[in-house]
N, C-alpha and C positions, 0 to 999 in steps of 0.2 A: 111665473118665475120658478125655475127648478129649485127644490129644497136640497140642502146638503145632506149627504148620507149620515144616518145616525152613528154609524160606526167609524166615520172618518176620524183620523187621528188629529187631535188638536195640537196646534203649535204651542209649545211652552216658551215663555219669555226667557231670554238669556239671563241667568242669575247675575246680579251685580256682585263683583268681587269686593269683599269687605275685609278690612284689617281685623285681626282678632282683638276682642275686648281685653283691655288691660286692667287687671284687678288692682284695687287700691288707689286708683286715680293717677298713677304715675306713668308717664310715657317712658319708653325705653330710650336709651341714648342713641342718637343718630349714628348710623353705620359709617357715615362719612363726615368727619369733622374738619377736614382740610389740612390737618397737620402733616399727613403723609405727602402732600404736595410740595412741602419744603425739602423732601428727600428725593422723590422721583419727579423731576421737573418736566421731562418730556418722555414720549414713548420710544425715543431713539437712544441707542447705546453709543453715545459719543463722549468718551472720557475727556475731561478738560486737559488742556496742555498748559505748560508753564506760561504764565502771563508776562508780558513785557513790563518793564518798570513803570511805564506810563499807565497801562491798564491796571496794574497792581495798585498803583496810587489811586486810580479812579475808584476801584472797588473799595478801598479803605475810606475814601471820602464819602461814598454812599453809605457805608456802614456807620460812619461818624455822624452824618447829617440825618439819615433816615432811621438808623438803628438796625438796618438790614441791607442786603444787596438784592435788588429786584431779580426775580427768577429769569426774566428775559435776558439779562446780562449774563447770568450763569449759563443759560442755554447756548449763548454765543461763544462761551469760553473754550470750546473745543478748537477754535481757530482764532488766534489773536488778531490777524489781519481783518477778518470779518467783524469781529467784535469792535475793533477801532473804527472801521468804516461805519458801522451802525451807530456808535456813540457820537462820532463826529457829525454825521448827517442829522441825527436827531438834535444835536446841539445847535446846528445851523437853523433848523426849523424853529426851535423853541426860543432860543436866545436872540436870533436875528430877524425875527418877523417884525417889520417896521412898526406896524400899528395894531397888531393883535396882542391882547393881553394873555397872560398865562392861563387865566380862567377860560378865555374864548378858545384858546388852542385845545384845552382839555375838553371843552364842550364839543368841539368838532370831533376830537378822538373818540369820545364816548358815543356820540350819536352815530358816527360811521360804524363803530364796533357793534352797536346795537342792531344796525341794519344787517350786519354780517353774522350776528349771533356768535361773536367770538367771546368765549367764556373768559379767557385770560384778560383781554383788553377791556371788556365791560367792567370786570372786577377792579382792575387797576386804575383805569381812567375815571370810572364812576366814583371811586374813592377820592381821586384828585379833585373832582368837581365838588364833592361834599366838603373837602377841606378848604378849597379856595373860595367857593361860593357858600352853600349851606346844604344840609342833608336833603332837604326837600328838592332842591334844584338837581342834586345828584341823582336822586331816584327818578325824577322826571326825564332827565337826559337818557337814562337807561331804558325806561319803559316807553315813553311817548313824549318827545320834546314838544310836540304841538299842544300838549296840555299845559305847558309852562307859560306864564305871562311874560313873554319876551318882548323887548323893544324891537323896533323896525330893523335895526342893524343886526341884532342877533338872529332874528327870524330869517332874514334874507341870507345871512351867512350859513345857517344850518340847512335851510332848503337847498341851497346850491351844493353843499357838501353831500347831502342825501341824493340829489339827482346825479351828481358825479359818481356816486357809489353804485346806484341802482340802474341807471340808464345813461352812461356817459356819452353814448352816441347821439343823445337827444339834446345835449347842451348846445345852445345857440347864442347869438348876440343878444337876444332879449334877456337871457339869464344874466349875462355880464352887465347889461344895462340896469337890471334890477339892483345889482350890488352897488353900481355907481349911484343909483338913486337913493340907496340907503346910507351913502356917505363913504363908500370904499373907493380908493383909487386903483389904478391898474396894477401897481405893486402889491396892493392888498389882495387883489383877485388872484395874483400869482401865489401869494402866501397861503391863502385859503385853500387853493387847489393843491398846493404842495403838501399841506398838512393832511388834507383828506386822502390824497394818493399815498402818502407814507403809511398812514394807518390802515388803509386797505391792504397794503403789502404786508404789514405785520400781522393783520388779522388772518390772512391766508396762511402765513408761515406758522402762526400759533395754532391754528386749527389743524393744519397738516401734520403737526408734530405732537398734538395733544399737550400743548404747553400749559402748565398749571400755575396759577397765580400764588403769590406768597400768602400764607394763611392770615397774616396780620392784617391784610387789606380788608377782610370781611368785617372786622369789628371796629375799624377806625371811623371817626367822625359821624357816629350814629346818634 
């Protein structure tokens, strides 16, 4: 076997990039604390227009009940008609789902958003699951819903929403039959699909515009 030449240059390992050692044991403050996201909500320069009395009242109601107006609503405020359409359709999904609880709707929203890696929606809806369910469930929906100890109904619901998100062309009758076997009727299947479809739309809109979540979401229900 031929021996390598003695003068052959040796390959040096690529050095690992390390953060500088911080003296005194104190870590520097993070460069991004989230507060600026309450000022610059999207990457687009779309100044808000004057809200209609109905939407102005809705903003005030949000501020009264939540203590803030969700940034997604502020992002839509450049066009009152689009804002109203968004609010009305979301209201129909959340309030008029026949047999889905608010927690289940937020679980679908979080899991779909996790598949799409949508920063805004993972943050906002993960927070909602923490508040409606518990902090551990909220983190599981964000990271990996399959790690959660879900009942048959919830697992079938989320599996369907994920398949509809990742491979909608593969949805077949057996997928609908699995939902029926878990206790859902055909109206429920429509509602599950509607919620998943709606949040797939908002995920893409949020990602396209670099929509930023309200900083308050990060610390709630931890």
